[in-house]
Backbone bond lengths (Angstrom), bond angles and torsions (degrees), N, CA, C in turn:
res aa  C-N    CA-C-N  psi(-1)  N-CA   C-N-CA  omega(-1)  CA-C   N-CA-C  phi
1 M - - - 1.467 - - 1.539 113.15 -
2 Q 1.333 114.69 -48.28 1.463 115.97 -170.83 1.600 107.05 -71.31
3 L 1.333 118.37 -29.41 1.420 117.73 172.72 1.401 117.92 -62.25
4 A 1.432 119.69 -33.84 1.483 127.47 179.81 1.504 110.78 -76.90
5 T 1.400 114.99 -42.62 1.510 116.34 -171.17 1.595 112.67 -95.22
6 H 1.383 114.36 -17.67 1.433 118.25 -175.37 1.540 113.10 64.46
7 E 1.383 113.06 33.12 1.426 116.29 179.24 1.494 103.94 -153.71
8 T 1.273 119.28 160.07 1.527 119.69 -176.67 1.546 105.52 -75.80
9 L 1.306 108.24 164.74 1.520 114.45 -178.42 1.463 109.15 -67.55
10 L 1.267 121.61 -33.92 1.434 123.63 176.37 1.492 112.62 -64.56
11 D 1.376 118.25 -40.27 1.413 122.42 179.27 1.549 110.38 -65.70
12 F 1.345 118.34 -43.12 1.383 124.50 -179.57 1.610 108.41 -64.87
13 G 1.340 115.61 -46.52 1.313 118.16 175.80 1.552 117.24 -59.96
14 T 1.300 116.03 -37.45 1.370 120.44 175.08 1.499 117.68 -63.86
15 Q 1.422 116.93 -42.39 1.274 125.68 171.85 1.654 115.51 -61.31
16 A 1.323 112.32 -49.08 1.458 119.91 -170.58 1.557 114.87 -81.78
17 L 1.429 114.48 -32.96 1.430 118.99 -176.83 1.491 115.39 -130.22
18 F 1.335 119.31 -50.13 1.412 121.20 -168.71 1.583 115.12 -65.25
19 D 1.252 113.77 -47.47 1.511 116.77 175.63 1.528 111.15 -62.18
20 P 1.328 118.05 -54.97 1.416 119.58 -177.04 1.578 115.10 -56.24
21 M 1.372 113.36 -31.02 1.415 118.57 177.81 1.526 116.84 -90.20
22 G 1.345 116.94 -2.08 1.384 123.17 179.34 1.443 119.35 73.91
23 F 1.391 114.42 33.08 1.508 123.02 177.25 1.530 109.16 -65.86
24 E 1.204 119.38 147.12 1.417 129.55 171.62 1.554 112.97 -119.02
25 N 1.342 116.95 141.24 1.441 120.52 167.77 1.548 114.70 61.12
26 E 1.285 119.32 29.69 1.415 119.57 178.63 1.518 110.13 -72.81
27 Q 1.307 119.29 145.24 1.437 123.35 175.43 1.554 109.92 -143.84
28 W 1.296 109.34 157.43 1.469 118.90 174.36 1.478 105.81 -118.07
29 M 1.351 117.98 112.50 1.387 120.24 -164.47 1.581 116.42 -89.07
30 H 1.300 116.83 -20.38 1.530 119.78 -171.12 1.563 108.67 -123.94
31 L 1.235 114.22 132.75 1.481 125.48 167.12 1.329 114.97 -112.97
32 D 1.356 121.32 143.59 1.473 122.08 174.68 1.437 115.62 -72.99
33 S 1.379 126.49 -176.91 1.315 125.67 178.57 1.543 117.06 -67.90
34 A 1.332 112.40 -16.78 1.597 115.99 176.35 1.576 106.58 -91.39
35 G 1.294 120.95 -2.59 1.469 118.10 177.39 1.592 111.58 94.76
36 Y 1.327 116.06 10.73 1.520 115.31 -176.69 1.600 104.25 -96.82
37 D 1.406 110.75 154.68 1.391 115.30 176.03 1.551 110.16 -68.60
38 N 1.224 119.24 132.77 1.481 129.75 -174.44 1.605 103.78 -78.14
39 A 1.267 121.80 102.87 1.456 123.89 -172.39 1.456 113.04 -80.09
40 S 1.335 122.97 -4.23 1.450 121.19 177.04 1.633 111.43 -90.40
41 Y 1.315 120.38 -13.25 1.370 125.08 173.52 1.505 113.30 -168.80
42 G 1.379 110.51 167.54 1.506 112.17 176.14 1.463 114.53 113.97
43 L 1.325 120.32 -7.54 1.495 123.87 -175.35 1.629 102.72 -82.44
44 R 1.334 112.33 124.74 1.498 114.92 179.67 1.500 106.05 -112.77
45 L 1.388 118.68 124.08 1.404 120.33 179.62 1.480 107.53 -135.15
46 R 1.380 119.97 161.66 1.413 124.51 175.49 1.545 107.52 -77.94
47 P 1.273 114.74 150.13 1.470 122.68 -177.01 1.509 113.44 -53.58
48 I 1.323 118.22 -37.99 1.541 126.10 179.11 1.522 104.84 -63.75
49 D 1.370 119.64 -40.18 1.485 119.46 -172.41 1.615 107.75 -77.97
50 V 1.293 115.62 -30.53 1.519 117.35 175.33 1.449 108.64 -64.32
51 Q 1.358 119.48 -38.15 1.482 124.29 175.47 1.519 112.56 -61.02
52 K 1.280 114.38 -30.82 1.499 117.55 -179.47 1.479 110.94 -68.01
53 F 1.364 119.65 -31.14 1.437 122.40 173.06 1.526 113.17 -61.45
54 G 1.413 118.06 -34.11 1.388 122.07 174.58 1.482 113.22 -64.17
55 M 1.363 113.62 -40.95 1.465 118.06 -179.93 1.487 113.01 -68.59
56 L 1.345 116.08 -36.85 1.427 124.03 175.62 1.466 109.19 -54.81
57 F 1.398 114.15 -49.22 1.512 120.78 -179.84 1.530 110.60 -62.11
58 L 1.278 117.79 -44.25 1.445 118.90 -179.90 1.514 116.14 -68.14
59 N 1.369 115.33 -20.84 1.402 122.04 173.43 1.474 115.41 -97.31
60 N 1.261 114.56 22.83 1.540 124.31 177.90 1.490 112.19 49.60
61 G 1.459 119.24 45.80 1.377 122.69 175.15 1.529 117.39 83.21
62 C 1.382 114.57 9.70 1.432 117.64 -179.00 1.629 108.66 -111.58
63 W 1.304 111.67 136.47 1.442 119.21 -178.83 1.441 113.59 -132.75
64 S 1.314 120.55 109.71 1.450 128.41 -178.00 1.622 110.08 60.63
65 G 1.230 113.80 37.71 1.469 119.05 175.27 1.554 111.14 91.08
66 Q 1.355 117.02 -2.27 1.494 117.49 -176.42 1.488 110.11 -114.72
67 Q 1.363 118.08 126.90 1.480 120.77 -177.96 1.536 109.29 -77.52
68 L 1.277 116.72 106.66 1.451 122.17 178.43 1.450 118.30 -87.17
69 I 1.260 117.16 -29.65 1.477 122.96 176.64 1.451 105.58 -135.54
70 W 1.326 119.79 157.88 1.466 126.92 176.17 1.529 111.80 -59.56
71 N 1.273 114.06 134.33 1.539 120.38 176.55 1.542 112.59 -53.57
72 E 1.371 117.86 -36.93 1.435 122.02 179.30 1.557 113.28 -76.91
73 W 1.313 114.89 -21.18 1.408 113.54 174.61 1.480 119.14 -72.25
């Protein structure tokens, strides 16, 4: 992911999801030996922000009138 976007996974997630959804204090806790965010674990979120993912799913990827992820995804 980082090679394709030229930004960290956390930076991409912040732009694409976390900021538009009003997340606060998100952190990616683990990097691999090459310095990349480990996508399989390490994302630290507040419980209220995790709940927002559920709402995003229930709304078919739409948050506050903005389509953040594909409906089919």
